[in-house]
Chimera marker file (.cmm) of the C-alpha trace (Angstrom):
<marker_set name="trace">
<marker id="1" x="-31.715" y="-14.039" z="0.437" r="1" g="1" b="0" radius="0.5"/>
<marker id="2" x="-30.552" y="-13.366" z="3.984" r="1" g="1" b="0" radius="0.5"/>
<marker id="3" x="-27.740" y="-15.909" z="3.563" r="1" g="1" b="0" radius="0.5"/>
<marker id="4" x="-26.616" y="-14.171" z="0.367" r="1" g="1" b="0" radius="0.5"/>
<marker id="5" x="-26.298" y="-10.768" z="2.084" r="1" g="1" b="0" radius="0.5"/>
<marker id="6" x="-24.434" y="-12.180" z="5.071" r="1" g="1" b="0" radius="0.5"/>
<marker id="7" x="-21.961" y="-13.952" z="2.785" r="1" g="1" b="0" radius="0.5"/>
<marker id="8" x="-21.503" y="-10.814" z="0.704" r="1" g="1" b="0" radius="0.5"/>
<marker id="9" x="-20.960" y="-8.725" z="3.832" r="1" g="1" b="0" radius="0.5"/>
<marker id="10" x="-18.437" y="-11.262" z="5.133" r="1" g="1" b="0" radius="0.5"/>
<marker id="11" x="-16.542" y="-11.194" z="1.847" r="1" g="1" b="0" radius="0.5"/>
<marker id="12" x="-16.462" y="-7.393" z="1.809" r="1" g="1" b="0" radius="0.5"/>
<marker id="13" x="-15.203" y="-7.278" z="5.410" r="1" g="1" b="0" radius="0.5"/>
<marker id="14" x="-12.461" y="-9.795" z="4.660" r="1" g="1" b="0" radius="0.5"/>
<marker id="15" x="-11.362" y="-7.776" z="1.629" r="1" g="1" b="0" radius="0.5"/>
<marker id="16" x="-11.389" y="-4.486" z="3.541" r="1" g="1" b="0" radius="0.5"/>
<marker id="17" x="-9.413" y="-5.914" z="6.457" r="1" g="1" b="0" radius="0.5"/>
<marker id="18" x="-6.972" y="-7.564" z="4.063" r="1" g="1" b="0" radius="0.5"/>
<marker id="19" x="-6.417" y="-4.389" z="2.077" r="1" g="1" b="0" radius="0.5"/>
<marker id="20" x="-6.000" y="-2.248" z="5.179" r="1" g="1" b="0" radius="0.5"/>
<marker id="21" x="-3.513" y="-4.723" z="6.609" r="1" g="1" b="0" radius="0.5"/>
<marker id="22" x="-1.483" y="-4.853" z="3.406" r="1" g="1" b="0" radius="0.5"/>
<marker id="23" x="-1.689" y="-1.219" z="2.422" r="1" g="1" b="0" radius="0.5"/>
<marker id="24" x="0.422" y="0.357" z="5.118" r="1" g="1" b="0" radius="0.5"/>
<marker id="25" x="3.999" y="-0.463" z="5.853" r="1" g="1" b="0" radius="0.5"/>
<marker id="26" x="4.601" y="-1.615" z="9.389" r="1" g="1" b="0" radius="0.5"/>
<marker id="27" x="7.774" y="0.401" z="9.722" r="1" g="1" b="0" radius="0.5"/>
<marker id="28" x="8.003" y="4.131" z="10.138" r="1" g="1" b="0" radius="0.5"/>
<marker id="29" x="10.195" y="4.718" z="7.091" r="1" g="1" b="0" radius="0.5"/>
<marker id="30" x="9.194" y="6.085" z="3.699" r="1" g="1" b="0" radius="0.5"/>
<marker id="31" x="11.401" y="4.081" z="1.359" r="1" g="1" b="0" radius="0.5"/>
<marker id="32" x="13.515" y="7.078" z="0.343" r="1" g="1" b="0" radius="0.5"/>
<marker id="33" x="16.959" y="6.028" z="1.599" r="1" g="1" b="0" radius="0.5"/>
<marker id="34" x="18.356" y="9.526" z="2.051" r="1" g="1" b="0" radius="0.5"/>
<marker id="35" x="15.300" y="10.860" z="3.864" r="1" g="1" b="0" radius="0.5"/>
<marker id="36" x="14.985" y="7.732" z="6.022" r="1" g="1" b="0" radius="0.5"/>
<marker id="37" x="18.651" y="7.820" z="7.008" r="1" g="1" b="0" radius="0.5"/>
<marker id="38" x="18.454" y="11.458" z="8.070" r="1" g="1" b="0" radius="0.5"/>
<marker id="39" x="15.262" y="10.786" z="10.039" r="1" g="1" b="0" radius="0.5"/>
<marker id="40" x="16.893" y="7.870" z="11.871" r="1" g="1" b="0" radius="0.5"/>
<marker id="41" x="20.004" y="9.967" z="12.613" r="1" g="1" b="0" radius="0.5"/>
<marker id="42" x="17.839" y="12.753" z="14.054" r="1" g="1" b="0" radius="0.5"/>
<marker id="43" x="15.854" y="10.355" z="16.225" r="1" g="1" b="0" radius="0.5"/>
<marker id="44" x="18.996" y="8.647" z="17.504" r="1" g="1" b="0" radius="0.5"/>
<marker id="45" x="20.653" y="11.977" z="18.294" r="1" g="1" b="0" radius="0.5"/>
<marker id="46" x="17.626" y="13.001" z="20.335" r="1" g="1" b="0" radius="0.5"/>
<marker id="47" x="17.652" y="9.704" z="22.217" r="1" g="1" b="0" radius="0.5"/>
<marker id="48" x="21.387" y="9.929" z="22.923" r="1" g="1" b="0" radius="0.5"/>
<marker id="49" x="21.416" y="13.585" z="23.997" r="1" g="1" b="0" radius="0.5"/>
<marker id="50" x="18.470" y="13.268" z="26.361" r="1" g="1" b="0" radius="0.5"/>
<marker id="51" x="19.620" y="13.542" z="29.975" r="1" g="1" b="0" radius="0.5"/>
<marker id="52" x="19.305" y="10.482" z="32.198" r="1" g="1" b="0" radius="0.5"/>
<marker id="53" x="16.054" y="10.428" z="34.155" r="1" g="1" b="0" radius="0.5"/>
<marker id="54" x="14.042" y="12.564" z="31.735" r="1" g="1" b="0" radius="0.5"/>
<marker id="55" x="10.349" y="11.733" z="31.524" r="1" g="1" b="0" radius="0.5"/>
<marker id="56" x="10.643" y="11.208" z="27.750" r="1" g="1" b="0" radius="0.5"/>
<marker id="57" x="13.633" y="8.877" z="28.053" r="1" g="1" b="0" radius="0.5"/>
<marker id="58" x="11.734" y="5.594" z="27.882" r="1" g="1" b="0" radius="0.5"/>
<marker id="59" x="9.604" y="6.723" z="24.944" r="1" g="1" b="0" radius="0.5"/>
<marker id="60" x="12.585" y="8.049" z="22.979" r="1" g="1" b="0" radius="0.5"/>
<marker id="61" x="14.628" y="4.930" z="23.663" r="1" g="1" b="0" radius="0.5"/>
<marker id="62" x="11.741" y="2.763" z="22.451" r="1" g="1" b="0" radius="0.5"/>
<marker id="63" x="11.385" y="4.922" z="19.344" r="1" g="1" b="0" radius="0.5"/>
<marker id="64" x="15.140" y="4.706" z="18.707" r="1" g="1" b="0" radius="0.5"/>
<marker id="65" x="15.056" y="0.918" z="18.960" r="1" g="1" b="0" radius="0.5"/>
<marker id="66" x="12.103" y="0.797" z="16.581" r="1" g="1" b="0" radius="0.5"/>
<marker id="67" x="13.872" y="3.056" z="14.065" r="1" g="1" b="0" radius="0.5"/>
<marker id="68" x="17.003" y="0.877" z="14.247" r="1" g="1" b="0" radius="0.5"/>
<marker id="69" x="14.942" y="-2.242" z="13.580" r="1" g="1" b="0" radius="0.5"/>
<marker id="70" x="12.937" y="-0.614" z="10.780" r="1" g="1" b="0" radius="0.5"/>
<marker id="71" x="16.038" y="0.758" z="9.072" r="1" g="1" b="0" radius="0.5"/>
<marker id="72" x="17.824" y="-2.590" z="9.274" r="1" g="1" b="0" radius="0.5"/>
<marker id="73" x="14.825" y="-4.520" z="8.011" r="1" g="1" b="0" radius="0.5"/>
<marker id="74" x="14.247" y="-2.208" z="5.075" r="1" g="1" b="0" radius="0.5"/>
<marker id="75" x="17.792" y="-1.625" z="3.824" r="1" g="1" b="0" radius="0.5"/>
<marker id="76" x="20.097" y="-4.474" z="4.862" r="1" g="1" b="0" radius="0.5"/>
<marker id="77" x="19.223" y="-6.583" z="1.819" r="1" g="1" b="0" radius="0.5"/>
<marker id="78" x="18.908" y="-3.683" z="-0.593" r="1" g="1" b="0" radius="0.5"/>
<marker id="79" x="21.854" y="-4.073" z="-2.957" r="1" g="1" b="0" radius="0.5"/>
<marker id="80" x="21.395" y="-0.536" z="-4.284" r="1" g="1" b="0" radius="0.5"/>
<marker id="81" x="22.386" y="0.978" z="-0.942" r="1" g="1" b="0" radius="0.5"/>
<marker id="82" x="24.525" y="-1.790" z="0.564" r="1" g="1" b="0" radius="0.5"/>
<marker id="83" x="27.679" y="-0.555" z="-1.172" r="1" g="1" b="0" radius="0.5"/>
<marker id="84" x="27.232" y="3.104" z="-0.180" r="1" g="1" b="0" radius="0.5"/>
<marker id="85" x="29.671" y="4.463" z="2.387" r="1" g="1" b="0" radius="0.5"/>
<marker id="86" x="26.810" y="6.197" z="4.190" r="1" g="1" b="0" radius="0.5"/>
<marker id="87" x="25.081" y="2.835" z="4.648" r="1" g="1" b="0" radius="0.5"/>
<marker id="88" x="28.108" y="1.005" z="6.009" r="1" g="1" b="0" radius="0.5"/>
<marker id="89" x="28.871" y="3.825" z="8.432" r="1" g="1" b="0" radius="0.5"/>
<marker id="90" x="25.224" y="3.983" z="9.470" r="1" g="1" b="0" radius="0.5"/>
<marker id="91" x="25.122" y="0.242" z="10.109" r="1" g="1" b="0" radius="0.5"/>
<marker id="92" x="28.222" y="0.548" z="12.310" r="1" g="1" b="0" radius="0.5"/>
<marker id="93" x="26.536" y="3.266" z="14.367" r="1" g="1" b="0" radius="0.5"/>
<marker id="94" x="23.263" y="1.344" z="14.590" r="1" g="1" b="0" radius="0.5"/>
<marker id="95" x="24.999" y="-1.833" z="15.702" r="1" g="1" b="0" radius="0.5"/>
<marker id="96" x="26.911" y="0.054" z="18.398" r="1" g="1" b="0" radius="0.5"/>
<marker id="97" x="23.827" y="1.717" z="19.812" r="1" g="1" b="0" radius="0.5"/>
<marker id="98" x="21.668" y="-1.392" z="19.544" r="1" g="1" b="0" radius="0.5"/>
<marker id="99" x="24.366" y="-3.378" z="21.349" r="1" g="1" b="0" radius="0.5"/>
<marker id="100" x="24.394" y="-0.833" z="24.169" r="1" g="1" b="0" radius="0.5"/>
<marker id="101" x="20.596" y="-0.868" z="24.438" r="1" g="1" b="0" radius="0.5"/>
<marker id="102" x="20.579" y="-4.673" z="24.507" r="1" g="1" b="0" radius="0.5"/>
<marker id="103" x="23.367" y="-5.079" z="27.035" r="1" g="1" b="0" radius="0.5"/>
<marker id="104" x="22.651" y="-2.097" z="29.287" r="1" g="1" b="0" radius="0.5"/>
<marker id="105" x="19.000" y="-1.084" z="28.842" r="1" g="1" b="0" radius="0.5"/>
<marker id="106" x="18.802" y="0.955" z="32.050" r="1" g="1" b="0" radius="0.5"/>
<marker id="107" x="22.161" y="2.699" z="31.823" r="1" g="1" b="0" radius="0.5"/>
<marker id="108" x="22.834" y="5.945" z="30.002" r="1" g="1" b="0" radius="0.5"/>
<marker id="109" x="24.893" y="5.902" z="26.829" r="1" g="1" b="0" radius="0.5"/>
<marker id="110" x="28.550" y="6.414" z="27.855" r="1" g="1" b="0" radius="0.5"/>
<marker id="111" x="30.218" y="9.653" z="26.802" r="1" g="1" b="0" radius="0.5"/>
<marker id="112" x="32.815" y="7.784" z="24.737" r="1" g="1" b="0" radius="0.5"/>
<marker id="113" x="30.072" y="6.042" z="22.746" r="1" g="1" b="0" radius="0.5"/>
<marker id="114" x="28.173" y="9.321" z="22.325" r="1" g="1" b="0" radius="0.5"/>
<marker id="115" x="31.245" y="10.979" z="20.795" r="1" g="1" b="0" radius="0.5"/>
<marker id="116" x="31.840" y="8.045" z="18.467" r="1" g="1" b="0" radius="0.5"/>
<marker id="117" x="28.198" y="7.961" z="17.361" r="1" g="1" b="0" radius="0.5"/>
<marker id="118" x="28.201" y="11.709" z="16.758" r="1" g="1" b="0" radius="0.5"/>
<marker id="119" x="31.299" y="11.387" z="14.574" r="1" g="1" b="0" radius="0.5"/>
<marker id="120" x="29.711" y="8.526" z="12.622" r="1" g="1" b="0" radius="0.5"/>
<marker id="121" x="26.464" y="10.451" z="12.174" r="1" g="1" b="0" radius="0.5"/>
<marker id="122" x="28.437" y="13.396" z="10.785" r="1" g="1" b="0" radius="0.5"/>
<marker id="123" x="30.186" y="11.037" z="8.341" r="1" g="1" b="0" radius="0.5"/>
<marker id="124" x="26.817" y="9.647" z="7.259" r="1" g="1" b="0" radius="0.5"/>
<marker id="125" x="25.427" y="13.132" z="6.660" r="1" g="1" b="0" radius="0.5"/>
<marker id="126" x="28.526" y="14.160" z="4.694" r="1" g="1" b="0" radius="0.5"/>
<marker id="127" x="28.300" y="10.984" z="2.592" r="1" g="1" b="0" radius="0.5"/>
<marker id="128" x="24.632" y="11.613" z="1.875" r="1" g="1" b="0" radius="0.5"/>
<marker id="129" x="25.415" y="15.158" z="0.728" r="1" g="1" b="0" radius="0.5"/>
<marker id="130" x="27.994" y="13.729" z="-1.676" r="1" g="1" b="0" radius="0.5"/>
<marker id="131" x="25.495" y="11.119" z="-2.853" r="1" g="1" b="0" radius="0.5"/>
<marker id="132" x="27.416" y="8.157" z="-1.526" r="1" g="1" b="0" radius="0.5"/>
<link id1="1" id2="2" r="1" g="1" b="0" radius="0.2"/>
<link id1="2" id2="3" r="1" g="1" b="0" radius="0.2"/>
<link id1="3" id2="4" r="1" g="1" b="0" radius="0.2"/>
<link id1="4" id2="5" r="1" g="1" b="0" radius="0.2"/>
<link id1="5" id2="6" r="1" g="1" b="0" radius="0.2"/>
<link id1="6" id2="7" r="1" g="1" b="0" radius="0.2"/>
<link id1="7" id2="8" r="1" g="1" b="0" radius="0.2"/>
<link id1="8" id2="9" r="1" g="1" b="0" radius="0.2"/>
<link id1="9" id2="10" r="1" g="1" b="0" radius="0.2"/>
<link id1="10" id2="11" r="1" g="1" b="0" radius="0.2"/>
<link id1="11" id2="12" r="1" g="1" b="0" radius="0.2"/>
<link id1="12" id2="13" r="1" g="1" b="0" radius="0.2"/>
<link id1="13" id2="14" r="1" g="1" b="0" radius="0.2"/>
<link id1="14" id2="15" r="1" g="1" b="0" radius="0.2"/>
<link id1="15" id2="16" r="1" g="1" b="0" radius="0.2"/>
<link id1="16" id2="17" r="1" g="1" b="0" radius="0.2"/>
<link id1="17" id2="18" r="1" g="1" b="0" radius="0.2"/>
<link id1="18" id2="19" r="1" g="1" b="0" radius="0.2"/>
<link id1="19" id2="20" r="1" g="1" b="0" radius="0.2"/>
<link id1="20" id2="21" r="1" g="1" b="0" radius="0.2"/>
<link id1="21" id2="22" r="1" g="1" b="0" radius="0.2"/>
<link id1="22" id2="23" r="1" g="1" b="0" radius="0.2"/>
<link id1="23" id2="24" r="1" g="1" b="0" radius="0.2"/>
<link id1="24" id2="25" r="1" g="1" b="0" radius="0.2"/>
<link id1="25" id2="26" r="1" g="1" b="0" radius="0.2"/>
<link id1="26" id2="27" r="1" g="1" b="0" radius="0.2"/>
<link id1="27" id2="28" r="1" g="1" b="0" radius="0.2"/>
<link id1="28" id2="29" r="1" g="1" b="0" radius="0.2"/>
<link id1="29" id2="30" r="1" g="1" b="0" radius="0.2"/>
<link id1="30" id2="31" r="1" g="1" b="0" radius="0.2"/>
<link id1="31" id2="32" r="1" g="1" b="0" radius="0.2"/>
<link id1="32" id2="33" r="1" g="1" b="0" radius="0.2"/>
<link id1="33" id2="34" r="1" g="1" b="0" radius="0.2"/>
<link id1="34" id2="35" r="1" g="1" b="0" radius="0.2"/>
<link id1="35" id2="36" r="1" g="1" b="0" radius="0.2"/>
<link id1="36" id2="37" r="1" g="1" b="0" radius="0.2"/>
<link id1="37" id2="38" r="1" g="1" b="0" radius="0.2"/>
<link id1="38" id2="39" r="1" g="1" b="0" radius="0.2"/>
<link id1="39" id2="40" r="1" g="1" b="0" radius="0.2"/>
<link id1="40" id2="41" r="1" g="1" b="0" radius="0.2"/>
<link id1="41" id2="42" r="1" g="1" b="0" radius="0.2"/>
<link id1="42" id2="43" r="1" g="1" b="0" radius="0.2"/>
<link id1="43" id2="44" r="1" g="1" b="0" radius="0.2"/>
<link id1="44" id2="45" r="1" g="1" b="0" radius="0.2"/>
<link id1="45" id2="46" r="1" g="1" b="0" radius="0.2"/>
<link id1="46" id2="47" r="1" g="1" b="0" radius="0.2"/>
<link id1="47" id2="48" r="1" g="1" b="0" radius="0.2"/>
<link id1="48" id2="49" r="1" g="1" b="0" radius="0.2"/>
<link id1="49" id2="50" r="1" g="1" b="0" radius="0.2"/>
<link id1="50" id2="51" r="1" g="1" b="0" radius="0.2"/>
<link id1="51" id2="52" r="1" g="1" b="0" radius="0.2"/>
<link id1="52" id2="53" r="1" g="1" b="0" radius="0.2"/>
<link id1="53" id2="54" r="1" g="1" b="0" radius="0.2"/>
<link id1="54" id2="55" r="1" g="1" b="0" radius="0.2"/>
<link id1="55" id2="56" r="1" g="1" b="0" radius="0.2"/>
<link id1="56" id2="57" r="1" g="1" b="0" radius="0.2"/>
<link id1="57" id2="58" r="1" g="1" b="0" radius="0.2"/>
<link id1="58" id2="59" r="1" g="1" b="0" radius="0.2"/>
<link id1="59" id2="60" r="1" g="1" b="0" radius="0.2"/>
<link id1="60" id2="61" r="1" g="1" b="0" radius="0.2"/>
<link id1="61" id2="62" r="1" g="1" b="0" radius="0.2"/>
<link id1="62" id2="63" r="1" g="1" b="0" radius="0.2"/>
<link id1="63" id2="64" r="1" g="1" b="0" radius="0.2"/>
<link id1="64" id2="65" r="1" g="1" b="0" radius="0.2"/>
<link id1="65" id2="66" r="1" g="1" b="0" radius="0.2"/>
<link id1="66" id2="67" r="1" g="1" b="0" radius="0.2"/>
<link id1="67" id2="68" r="1" g="1" b="0" radius="0.2"/>
<link id1="68" id2="69" r="1" g="1" b="0" radius="0.2"/>
<link id1="69" id2="70" r="1" g="1" b="0" radius="0.2"/>
<link id1="70" id2="71" r="1" g="1" b="0" radius="0.2"/>
<link id1="71" id2="72" r="1" g="1" b="0" radius="0.2"/>
<link id1="72" id2="73" r="1" g="1" b="0" radius="0.2"/>
<link id1="73" id2="74" r="1" g="1" b="0" radius="0.2"/>
<link id1="74" id2="75" r="1" g="1" b="0" radius="0.2"/>
<link id1="75" id2="76" r="1" g="1" b="0" radius="0.2"/>
<link id1="76" id2="77" r="1" g="1" b="0" radius="0.2"/>
<link id1="77" id2="78" r="1" g="1" b="0" radius="0.2"/>
<link id1="78" id2="79" r="1" g="1" b="0" radius="0.2"/>
<link id1="79" id2="80" r="1" g="1" b="0" radius="0.2"/>
<link id1="80" id2="81" r="1" g="1" b="0" radius="0.2"/>
<link id1="81" id2="82" r="1" g="1" b="0" radius="0.2"/>
<link id1="82" id2="83" r="1" g="1" b="0" radius="0.2"/>
<link id1="83" id2="84" r="1" g="1" b="0" radius="0.2"/>
<link id1="84" id2="85" r="1" g="1" b="0" radius="0.2"/>
<link id1="85" id2="86" r="1" g="1" b="0" radius="0.2"/>
<link id1="86" id2="87" r="1" g="1" b="0" radius="0.2"/>
<link id1="87" id2="88" r="1" g="1" b="0" radius="0.2"/>
<link id1="88" id2="89" r="1" g="1" b="0" radius="0.2"/>
<link id1="89" id2="90" r="1" g="1" b="0" radius="0.2"/>
<link id1="90" id2="91" r="1" g="1" b="0" radius="0.2"/>
<link id1="91" id2="92" r="1" g="1" b="0" radius="0.2"/>
<link id1="92" id2="93" r="1" g="1" b="0" radius="0.2"/>
<link id1="93" id2="94" r="1" g="1" b="0" radius="0.2"/>
<link id1="94" id2="95" r="1" g="1" b="0" radius="0.2"/>
<link id1="95" id2="96" r="1" g="1" b="0" radius="0.2"/>
<link id1="96" id2="97" r="1" g="1" b="0" radius="0.2"/>
<link id1="97" id2="98" r="1" g="1" b="0" radius="0.2"/>
<link id1="98" id2="99" r="1" g="1" b="0" radius="0.2"/>
<link id1="99" id2="100" r="1" g="1" b="0" radius="0.2"/>
<link id1="100" id2="101" r="1" g="1" b="0" radius="0.2"/>
<link id1="101" id2="102" r="1" g="1" b="0" radius="0.2"/>
<link id1="102" id2="103" r="1" g="1" b="0" radius="0.2"/>
<link id1="103" id2="104" r="1" g="1" b="0" radius="0.2"/>
<link id1="104" id2="105" r="1" g="1" b="0" radius="0.2"/>
<link id1="105" id2="106" r="1" g="1" b="0" radius="0.2"/>
<link id1="106" id2="107" r="1" g="1" b="0" radius="0.2"/>
<link id1="107" id2="108" r="1" g="1" b="0" radius="0.2"/>
<link id1="108" id2="109" r="1" g="1" b="0" radius="0.2"/>
<link id1="109" id2="110" r="1" g="1" b="0" radius="0.2"/>
<link id1="110" id2="111" r="1" g="1" b="0" radius="0.2"/>
<link id1="111" id2="112" r="1" g="1" b="0" radius="0.2"/>
<link id1="112" id2="113" r="1" g="1" b="0" radius="0.2"/>
<link id1="113" id2="114" r="1" g="1" b="0" radius="0.2"/>
<link id1="114" id2="115" r="1" g="1" b="0" radius="0.2"/>
<link id1="115" id2="116" r="1" g="1" b="0" radius="0.2"/>
<link id1="116" id2="117" r="1" g="1" b="0" radius="0.2"/>
<link id1="117" id2="118" r="1" g="1" b="0" radius="0.2"/>
<link id1="118" id2="119" r="1" g="1" b="0" radius="0.2"/>
<link id1="119" id2="120" r="1" g="1" b="0" radius="0.2"/>
<link id1="120" id2="121" r="1" g="1" b="0" radius="0.2"/>
<link id1="121" id2="122" r="1" g="1" b="0" radius="0.2"/>
<link id1="122" id2="123" r="1" g="1" b="0" radius="0.2"/>
<link id1="123" id2="124" r="1" g="1" b="0" radius="0.2"/>
<link id1="124" id2="125" r="1" g="1" b="0" radius="0.2"/>
<link id1="125" id2="126" r="1" g="1" b="0" radius="0.2"/>
<link id1="126" id2="127" r="1" g="1" b="0" radius="0.2"/>
<link id1="127" id2="128" r="1" g="1" b="0" radius="0.2"/>
<link id1="128" id2="129" r="1" g="1" b="0" radius="0.2"/>
<link id1="129" id2="130" r="1" g="1" b="0" radius="0.2"/>
<link id1="130" id2="131" r="1" g="1" b="0" radius="0.2"/>
<link id1="131" id2="132" r="1" g="1" b="0" radius="0.2"/>
</marker_set>
């Protein structure tokens, strides 16, 4: 009888751990393309506009990198959004910022890149308003 209960408990624990592991998405996005895109834009703007040497800089840069990775992983193979102008512009901005973070992790984002990213983020927001 003791063996039966231990096996049953083991099975229940395996099921619970399996369901908990599979239930939540590992990324921080919801699956709603419009909402996710705006959330990523807001996070990236915060990370870019933060002055060099701020105490929150490392945390925001890490969060920005995570959002870039999550967004790319979720939407790059999604054919429903791949043809949208907001998506292609967003991918351009993400690639630019990710390239800077990879090449120059300890340097601030240059002013020229900040202006370009801001312009691209505005295009993305305008495209989302139009539904494209």
